[in-house]
C-alpha positions as CSV (number, residue, x, y, z in Angstrom):
1,M,52.2,19.4,-33.9
2,G,51.0,17.6,-30.4
3,T,48.7,17.7,-27.7
4,V,47.9,21.2,-26.5
5,T,45.6,22.0,-23.5
6,I,42.9,24.9,-24.1
7,G,40.3,26.3,-22.1
8,V,37.1,28.7,-23.5
9,S,36.0,31.4,-21.0
10,I,34.6,35.1,-20.8
11,A,37.1,37.3,-19.5
12,V,36.2,39.4,-16.7
13,P,36.9,42.9,-18.3
14,E,39.0,45.7,-16.7
15,P,39.2,47.1,-14.0
16,H,37.8,44.0,-12.2
17,G,39.8,41.0,-13.9
18,S,42.8,42.8,-12.7
19,L,41.5,43.6,-9.0
20,L,40.4,40.1,-8.7
21,Q,43.4,38.7,-9.9
22,E,45.7,40.9,-7.5
23,R,43.1,40.0,-4.6
24,R,43.4,36.0,-5.5
25,A,47.4,36.2,-5.2
26,G,46.8,38.1,-2.1
27,F,45.0,35.4,-0.5
28,G,48.0,33.3,-1.5
29,D,47.0,31.3,-4.7
30,A,50.3,31.0,-6.4
31,A,48.3,30.2,-9.3
32,A,46.8,33.6,-10.0
33,H,49.0,35.4,-12.2
34,G,48.8,32.8,-14.7
35,I,45.0,32.6,-14.7
36,P,43.2,35.6,-16.5
37,T,40.1,36.3,-14.6
38,H,37.5,34.5,-15.9
39,I,34.4,32.5,-16.2
40,T,34.5,29.1,-17.5
41,L,32.6,27.8,-21.0
42,L,35.0,24.7,-21.1
43,P,37.2,23.6,-18.5
44,P,40.9,22.8,-19.3
45,T,40.9,20.2,-22.1
46,E,44.0,18.3,-24.0
47,V,43.2,18.3,-27.6
48,D,45.4,17.5,-30.7
49,G,46.8,20.7,-31.9
50,G,45.9,20.0,-35.4
51,Q,42.2,20.1,-34.1
52,L,42.5,24.3,-33.4
53,P,41.4,25.4,-37.0
54,A,38.4,23.2,-36.6
55,I,37.7,24.2,-32.7
56,E,38.0,27.8,-33.8
57,E,35.4,27.3,-36.8
58,H,32.9,25.7,-34.1
59,L,33.7,28.2,-31.4
60,A,32.8,31.4,-34.2
61,E,29.5,29.6,-34.9
62,V,28.5,29.4,-31.5
63,A,29.7,33.2,-30.8
64,A,27.5,34.0,-34.4
65,S,24.4,32.3,-32.7
66,G,24.9,34.2,-29.2
67,R,23.8,37.6,-28.3
68,P,25.3,40.1,-25.9
69,F,23.6,39.6,-22.2
70,A,24.0,41.4,-19.0
71,M,26.8,39.8,-16.4
72,R,26.6,40.8,-13.0
73,L,28.9,39.7,-10.0
74,S,28.0,40.0,-6.2
75,G,29.0,38.2,-3.2
76,T,30.8,35.0,-2.6
77,G,30.1,31.3,-2.8
78,T,32.4,28.2,-2.0
79,F,32.5,24.5,-3.5
80,R,33.9,23.4,-0.3
81,P,33.8,20.6,1.0
82,L,33.8,18.8,-2.6
83,S,36.2,21.1,-4.3
84,P,38.9,23.7,-2.6
85,V,37.5,26.5,-4.4
86,V,36.2,30.2,-3.2
87,F,34.3,32.2,-5.8
88,V,32.5,35.3,-6.7
89,Q,28.8,34.6,-7.6
90,V,27.7,35.4,-11.0
91,V,24.1,36.6,-10.0
92,E,23.1,37.8,-13.5
93,G,24.0,36.3,-17.1
94,A,24.4,32.7,-15.2
95,E,21.6,31.3,-17.8
96,A,23.1,33.0,-20.8
97,C,26.5,31.1,-19.5
98,T,24.9,27.7,-19.1
99,W,23.5,27.5,-22.7
100,L,26.9,29.1,-24.0
101,Q,28.8,26.2,-22.6
102,K,26.5,23.3,-23.6
103,Q,26.9,24.8,-27.2
104,V,30.7,24.6,-26.8
105,R,30.7,21.4,-25.5
106,D,27.8,19.9,-27.9
107,A,28.2,16.5,-28.7
108,S,28.5,17.2,-32.5
109,G,31.3,19.2,-32.1
110,P,35.1,19.1,-32.0
111,V,35.2,19.4,-28.2
112,S,32.5,17.2,-26.7
113,R,33.1,16.3,-23.0
114,E,31.7,15.3,-20.0
115,L,32.2,17.7,-16.8
116,Q,33.4,16.4,-13.3
117,F,31.1,18.4,-11.6
118,P,27.7,20.0,-12.6
119,Y,28.1,23.4,-14.4
120,H,27.9,26.3,-12.4
121,P,29.2,29.9,-13.7
122,H,31.5,31.4,-11.1
123,V,34.8,33.8,-10.9
124,T,37.3,31.7,-8.9
125,V,39.4,33.9,-6.3
126,A,40.8,31.1,-4.3
127,H,41.4,27.5,-5.2
128,G,43.7,24.6,-3.3
129,I,45.1,27.1,-0.3
130,D,44.8,26.5,3.1
131,E,41.2,26.5,5.0
132,E,42.3,30.1,6.7
133,A,43.1,31.8,3.6
134,M,39.8,30.4,1.9
135,D,38.1,31.9,4.9
136,R,39.5,35.1,4.5
137,A,38.9,35.4,0.6
138,F,35.4,34.6,1.3
139,E,35.1,37.1,3.7
140,A,37.0,39.5,1.8
141,L,34.9,39.5,-1.4
142,A,31.7,39.1,0.4
143,D,30.3,42.8,-0.7
144,Y,32.5,42.5,-4.0
145,E,30.0,43.7,-7.4
146,A,30.6,44.1,-10.6
147,A,28.8,44.5,-13.9
148,W,29.3,45.1,-17.5
149,P,27.8,43.9,-20.7
150,C,29.2,40.7,-22.1
151,T,29.4,40.8,-26.0
152,G,31.9,37.2,-26.3
153,F,34.3,34.7,-25.1
154,A,37.7,33.6,-26.1
155,L,39.8,30.5,-26.7
156,Y,42.9,30.0,-24.1
157,E,46.0,27.8,-24.5
158,Q,48.0,27.2,-21.4
159,G,52.0,27.3,-21.9
160,A,54.5,25.0,-20.7
161,D,54.9,27.6,-17.8
162,G,51.4,27.1,-16.8
163,V,50.3,30.5,-18.3
164,W,47.0,30.9,-20.0
165,R,47.3,33.1,-23.0
166,R,44.2,34.2,-24.9
167,L,44.7,33.0,-28.6
168,R,41.1,34.1,-30.2
169,D,38.3,36.4,-29.2
170,F,34.8,35.6,-30.7
171,T,32.0,38.0,-31.0
172,F,28.6,37.4,-30.5
173,G,26.4,37.9,-33.4
174,T,29.4,38.2,-35.6
175,P,29.2,35.6,-38.8
176,P,31.9,32.9,-38.8
177,L,35.4,33.7,-40.2
178,P,37.9,31.1,-41.8
179,A,40.1,30.0,-38.9
180,Q,43.6,31.9,-39.3
181,P,46.7,29.2,-40.2
182,R,49.1,29.1,-37.2
183,G,52.9,29.8,-37.9
184,R,55.1,26.8,-37.6
185,G,56.8,28.7,-34.5
186,A,53.7,28.8,-32.5
187,A,54.9,27.3,-29.0
188,R,52.5,24.7,-28.0
189,A,53.1,22.0,-25.0
190,A,50.9,19.3,-23.4
191,T,49.9,19.5,-19.9
192,R,47.8,18.0,-17.6
193,T,44.1,19.1,-17.8
194,D,42.6,17.6,-14.6
195,R,41.8,21.2,-12.9
196,T,37.9,21.8,-13.5
197,D,37.8,25.1,-11.0
198,T,40.6,27.1,-12.2
């Protein structure tokens, strides 16, 4: 099956997700339309495609042990100069996100990995664009607010075209179900995984 690039994240629901994706594109971030608006739990990670059933089983177990929580975004922040990222801040739900990402990356699980930077839940709205556009993103969304009840997370895969697509949703408090077998025609492609702030 070869190598695939996966990620695990909490999707920002509508209408907030599309709005922030459009704003990100408007700031000149060419990757915006290939990255659904999200809060990362597992950054882009290369795995053997044959591991996907075990990974899905692990994620189902993590979700089953979790509970819904309130998520609230407010205002902007940046990782500059360490990393060229402007983001919307997670001001409620950060502790729950931190707990979840630790469970996802648990050393005993199939996607154990170290992070390039300390974990900091956020919603990226600009990445790797020029400084003036970064400043514009930081200022334009300084008053942004959104809130919703977070009820789960999802597994994503990056295609050969660079677009991230949702493979499966995992709902909190739901007993684990066996991973579904994947058809032979499922298109998978190996891609590089250095970006951790998308």
